[in-house]
C-alpha positions in Angstrom: 97.5 114.5 85.4 96.9 112.2 88.5 95.9 113.8 92.1 98.6 113.9 94.4 96.3 114.7 96.9 96.3 110.9 99.4 92.5 110.3 100.7 93.3 107.9 102.5 94.0 110.3 105.6 91.4 112.0 106.3 89.3 108.9 107.1 92.5 107.5 109.0 93.4 110.4 110.6 88.8 110.5 112.4 88.8 106.8 112.8 92.1 107.4 115.2 90.5 109.8 116.4 87.6 108.3 117.4 89.8 105.4 118.7 92.0 107.9 121.0 88.7 109.1 122.1 87.2 106.0 122.5 90.6 104.2 124.9 90.7 108.1 127.2 87.1 107.9 128.4 85.3 104.7 127.5 88.3 101.7 128.0 90.3 104.3 130.7 93.3 104.0 128.5 94.8 105.8 126.8 98.0 104.7 125.6 97.0 102.3 124.7 94.9 103.8 122.0 97.5 106.2 120.8 99.5 103.0 120.4 96.6 101.4 117.9 95.4 104.8 116.2 99.8 105.5 115.3 99.6 101.2 114.6 96.7 101.8 111.8 98.4 104.9 110.7 101.1 102.4 109.6 98.7 100.4 108.0 96.6 102.7 106.5 100.2 104.7 104.8 101.7 101.4 103.7 98.8 99.8 102.4 99.1 103.9 100.2 101.9 102.6 99.7 102.4 99.0 98.6 99.1 99.4 96.1 98.4 100.1 93.3 95.2 101.4 92.9 93.0 100.2 95.5 93.4 97.3 98.5 90.9 95.4 97.1 91.7 94.5 94.0 94.4 92.8 94.4 92.9 89.6 95.9 90.6 87.5 94.1 86.5 87.5 95.3 87.4 83.6 97.4 90.2 85.5 99.3 87.4 89.1 99.7 85.0 87.4 101.1 87.2 84.6 103.9 89.1 88.1 105.0 85.3 90.0 105.8 84.1 86.8 107.4 87.2 86.4 109.6 87.3 90.8 110.0 84.3 90.8 111.1 84.2 87.4 113.0 87.8 88.9 114.9 85.1 92.2 115.5 82.1 90.7 117.1 84.1 88.6 119.3 86.0 91.6 120.3 82.6 93.5 121.6 80.0 91.1 122.5 83.0 87.9 124.6 85.8 89.9 125.8 85.0 92.7 124.9 88.1 94.4 124.2 87.5 97.2 121.0 90.6 98.3 121.6 92.0 95.2 120.4 89.2 94.0 117.9 90.5 96.9 116.5 94.0 96.7 116.0 94.0 91.8 115.6 90.8 93.3 112.7 92.8 95.8 110.7 96.6 92.9 110.8 94.2 90.0 109.7 93.5 92.8 106.2 96.3 93.7 106.0 98.2 90.4 106.2 95.9 88.8 103.9 96.4 91.4 101.2 99.9 91.4 101.8 99.9 88.1 101.1 97.3 88.0 98.1 98.5 86.1 94.7 98.6 90.1 93.5 99.5 91.9 97.1 102.9 93.7 97.8 104.5 90.7 98.1 104.1 88.4 95.3 104.9 91.5 93.3 107.8 92.1 95.6 108.9 88.3 94.7 108.1 88.0 91.6 110.6 91.3 90.6 113.6 89.0 92.8 113.0 86.2 91.7 
């Protein structure tokens, strides 16, 4: 029988707590940290609900490589050039979710195949 324990919750909650702590202590923008944390939790929940397995299984190898390069570029730019780590994390998560959702085997494609 498959497990009903959601394995995504603990890593996402740890990441959310770290981001909120960083936002409050280092960046001095606690409210933006709470917003970023809430969005990341929402994205984790959405991925858990919409993915048939792991989200990376829904993407092709090429899409995973391009998505990883885009996420890495966004994070490096956010840390090194703009010094906006919270915004970089938010944008990187958004890039990943959009890439996963619009993949040929992603949730949008499955939904459109079911509707048509």
